[in-house]
TORFINU-449964 format. One record per residue (C-alpha): x, y negated, z negated; residue in three letters. Coordinates in steps of 0.5 Angstrom, whole numbers, plus 500, padded with zeros to 3 digits. Example, Ala and Ser with C-alpha at 12.3 -4.5 7.8 and 13.67 -1.06 7.14 Angstrom:
# residues 2
525509484ALA 527502486SER 
//
This chain:
# residues 466
624646113MET 622639117LEU 617637111LYS 623636107TRP 625631111TYR 619627112PHE 619628104ILE 626626103LEU 626620108MET 619618106LYS 620611103PRO 624609110GLU 619613115LEU 613609110LEU 616602114LEU 617604119THR 610607121ALA 608600117ILE 613596123ILE 610599128PHE 603598126LEU 603591125LEU 608591133LEU 602595136PHE 597589132ILE 601584135LYS 601586142ILE 593587143ALA 593579139GLY 587581137ARG 587580130MET 585574127LYS 591572121ASN 587573115GLU 584580117SER 592581119LEU 595579111LEU 590583108LEU 591589112LEU 598587111THR 597587103GLN 594593103THR 599597106LEU 605595102LEU 601596096LEU 600603099LEU 607604100ASN 608602093PHE 604607089ILE 606612095ALA 613612091GLY 611616085PHE 608621089PHE 612627093LEU 619624091ASN 625630092LYS 631629092GLU 638632097GLY 641629102SER 640630110LEU 645629116PHE 651633113ASP 650628107ASN 650621111MET 644620107TYR 642623100HIS 637621096THR 636621087THR 630620083GLY 634613081LEU 635612089ILE 627613089ILE 627609083LEU 631603085GLN 627603092LYS 620603090ASN 623597085ILE 624593092LEU 617596095ASN 614591088LEU 618586091GLY 616585097LEU 609587096TYR 609580091LEU 611577097ILE 607578100SER 601576095LEU 606570093LEU 606566099PHE 599568103ALA 597561104ASP 604560108TRP 602567110LEU 595564113ARG 598558116LYS 604561120THR 603561128GLU 607568129HIS 605572121MET 606579125PRO 613578127GLU 616576119PHE 613581116PHE 617586122MET 623583121LEU 622582112MET 620590112ILE 625592117SER 630588112ALA 628592106VAL 628599111LEU 635596112GLY 637595105MET 634602103PHE 638606108PHE 644602105LEU 642604098ILE 642612101SER 648612105SER 654617104GLY 659615108ASN 662608111LEU 659608118LEU 651609114MET 653603109PHE 656599115TYR 649600120LEU 644599114SER 649593111LEU 647589119GLU 639592119LEU 639589112ALA 642582114THR 640580122ILE 633580121PRO 634575114VAL 637571118ALA 632570123ALA 627569116MET 632563115ALA 629559121ASN 621561120PHE 620554118ASP 620553127LEU 620545126ASP 626543121LYS 632542122LYS 634543115ILE 631551117SER 636552123ALA 642549119GLU 640554113ALA 640559119ALA 646559122MET 650558115LYS 647565113MET 650568120ILE 656565120LEU 657567112SER 654574114SER 658575120ALA 665573116PHE 664578111SER 662584116SER 669582118GLY 672583112ILE 668589110LEU 670592118LEU 676591116PHE 676594110GLY 674599113ILE 678601118SER 683601113LEU 680607109VAL 680611114TYR 687609116GLY 689611110SER 685617108THR 682620114GLY 675620112THR 669615111ILE 665620107SER 663618100PHE 664624097THR 670625099GLU 674618099MET 674618091PRO 679624091ALA 684620096LEU 684614093LEU 689612088ASN 692605086SER 697603090SER 698596094PRO 694599101LEU 689601096MET 688595093ILE 688592098LEU 682595101VAL 678594094LEU 679587095VAL 676587102PHE 669592100LEU 668588094PHE 670581098THR 664583103ALA 660585096PHE 661578093ALA 658575100PHE 652578099LYS 651577091LEU 654569093SER 658570087ILE 663565086VAL 668563089PRO 664567095PHE 658563093HIS 658556097LEU 652558102TRP 647560098THR 645553095ALA 645550102ASP 641557105VAL 635557100TYR 635549101GLU 633550108GLY 629557109SER 621557107PRO 620559100PHE 618566102ALA 624567104VAL 628565099THR 625569094SER 627574099PHE 633573100LEU 634571091SER 630578089VAL 630583094ILE 636583097SER 641581092LYS 637587087GLY 639592093ALA 647589094ILE 647589087ALA 644597086PHE 649599092ILE 654595089PHE 654599082MET 653606086ALA 660606090THR 663602084LEU 661608079PHE 662613084LYS 665612090VAL 672608087PHE 672611080GLN 680612080PRO 681604081MET 677603075GLN 681599072GLU 683596078VAL 676593080TRP 674592072TYR 679586072ASN 676583079LEU 669585075LEU 671581069VAL 675575072ILE 669574077LEU 663575073SER 666569068ILE 667564075ALA 659567076THR 657565070MET 660559069ILE 660556076VAL 653557077GLY 650555070ASN 655547071ILE 652547078PHE 645549075ALA 645541071LEU 646538076ARG 640539081GLN 634536083GLN 632540088ASN 628546086ILE 631550091LYS 638548090ARG 636549082PHE 634557082LEU 639557087ALA 645556083PHE 640560078SER 641566081SER 649566081ILE 649565074ALA 644571073GLN 649575078VAL 654574073GLY 650577068PHE 648582072ILE 656583073MET 657584066VAL 653590066GLY 656593071MET 663593067SER 661597062SER 661604068ASN 656607064SER 650610064ASN 648605060ALA 650600065GLY 646603071VAL 640603067SER 642596064SER 643593071VAL 637597074THR 632595068TYR 634587069PHE 633587076ILE 627590075LEU 625584070ILE 628578075TYR 624580080ILE 618579076PHE 622572073SER 624569079ASN 618571084LEU 614567079ALA 618560078ALA 618561085PHE 611563087GLY 609557082ALA 614552086ALA 612554093ALA 605553091ALA 606546089ILE 610545095ALA 606547101SER 600541098GLN 605536095THR 611537100GLY 614535093LYS 621540090GLU 624535085LYS 625537078ILE 622529077ASP 616530080ASP 614536075TYR 614531070LYS 607530066GLY 605537071LEU 601540065TYR 597533064GLN 594537071THR 596544072ASN 596548066PRO 597554069PHE 602553073LEU 606550068SER 605556063TRP 607559069ILE 614556071ILE 615556063ALA 614563063LEU 618564067ALA 625560065LEU 624562058PHE 625570061SER 631567065LEU 634564060ALA 633570056GLY 628567050ILE 625572046PRO 620576047PRO 620575053THR 623581057ALA 629577060GLY 631577052PHE 630585052PHE 634585060GLY 641580058LYS 641584050LEU 642591054PHE 647588059LEU 651585055LEU 651591050THR 652595056ALA 658591057GLY 661591050ALA 662599050SER 669597055SER 671593048GLY 672587051THR 669582046TYR 672576048TRP 669577055PHE 662579052ILE 663572047THR 663567053ILE 658571057ALA 654570050ALA 656563050LEU 654562058ASN 647564056MET 646557051ILE 649553056ILE 643555061SER 638553055LEU 639547056PHE 638546065TYR 632551064TYR 628548058LEU 630540062LYS 625543066VAL 620545061VAL 621539057ARG 619535064ALA 613540065ILE 610538058PHE 614533054MET 615528059GLU 609522063LYS 610520070ASN 605515072GLU 603518078THR 603526076PRO 602531081ILE 595532083GLU 590538081LYS 593545086ILE 588549088SER 591556088VAL 591561094HIS 587567090PRO 592572092SER 598567089THR 594567083LYS 594574082PHE 601575084ALA 603570079LEU 598574074ILE 602580075ILE 608577074CYS 607574067ALA 604580066ALA 610583067GLY 615578064ILE 611580058VAL 609587057LEU 617588060LEU 620586054GLY 615590050LEU 614596052LEU 620600049SER 618606055TRP 619602060VAL 628602059TYR 627610057ASP 623611063TYR 629608067ILE 634612063SER 631619065GLU 634618072PHE 641615071VAL 
//
C-alpha cells in the first residue's frame, strides 16, 4: 500500500527531494555556481522525463489529494516550463550570489502549484495557494541592489494578501452555508441563491487576481517590470498556467450547478481583459511591460476556451498553455539575453536588431507571431481551438469580439517585428554573446512553436486524458 502513496505523489516527492538536495548543498557550501547550475538543470530534466513513467490515478487522505491522467499531464507541462527557465536564464543564474536559494524558492512555488492542482478540498486548496505564492514574492526581490525590485516584491505581497483575504472570506461562507469544504460534496449543495452567488464572486475574484484578469490586473505590469527576467517569465507562464488549470477544474467540477452565473462572469471579464490588455500593450515601450499586457490579453483568450464548459474546452486550454509556455519563454529569453549585456529593455532599442543579431531577431519574431496567432505557428492553432471550443456555447457575438481582438493584437506584435527587421538604428545593439544553455533553450522553444502547430497528434494526445 505504501508504494502507491509514493507513486501517486511522485511529482511532489521528486520536487521535494530536489529542494532538500539543494538545501544540503547550500549548507555544505562547497559547490561553485557553474557546477550547481548544471546539476540543477540535470535534475529538472530528469524530473520532467520521470513525469511520463510510473503514473497512477487515485486519491489520498480522504480525497484531500487526488490525481488523474490529465492532472499528471498538466503538472508535467509545468515541469517542462521549469526546466526551460533553468536553461534560458543560465547566464543570470550563474552570476547570482544566492542561486541555490533562488532555485529552492522557485521549486517550492511549483510544489505548491502541484498540490493546488491536486487539491480535493478548500483547506488543501488554500494552503497550496499560499505555498505557491509566498516564494514568488521573495523571488521578485532577487535583484537586491535595485529599488524597483523591492517595489515589485511589495506590490506582489500586498496584492496576494488582498486576494487571499477575499478567498478566505469566500471559503468561510461556503463552509458556513454548506457545512463542507470537500470538492466532491459541494456541487450537490450549491445553488443560485444570492449567498451562493456571493461565494462564487469571492472565489472568482481571488482567481482573477492571480490570473491578472481585468479589473484585478493593476499589479501585473509593475511587478513584471521590477522583477528579474527569470521571475517575470515564471510569473507569466508557470504561475498563470497552474492557476488556469485549477480555475478551470474548479468551475467545471465544483461550481457546475452555477454554470449560468459563472459563464456570464467569464464572458464579461474575458472581453474586458482582452480589450484592456490590447489597448495598454499598444502604448508600451518597455519590453517587460509590453509582454505583461500581452499576457493579460492572452488570459482573456484562455477564458474564451473555459467558457465552453466542455471536454473540448479543457483540451484547448491545456494545449494553448503548452504553446504559451514555448512562445512567452522564447520572447522573454531573447529579451533577457539582450538586457543582460546591454541593459536595454525599450522596444525602440530593438530597431535594426536583425543587422547584428539575426538569431535573436528570428526567435523574437517567431515568438510574437505565435502570440499573435499567425499561421503556421502553433499559436494560430491554439487560438483556433480556443475559439472553436468557445463557439460551442452558441454565443457567436462573444467569439466575434475575441476574433476582432486577435486582429488588434497583430498591430502591436508586428510593430516590434517591424522595428527589428525594417527600421534602422544609427547605434544598433551590438552582437550579443548568447550563453550555450540559453541558445539551446531558445532552439527548443522555437521548435515547439513550429512543431506543436504541425503535429496534430499533440492535441489528440491531450484530448485522450480529458
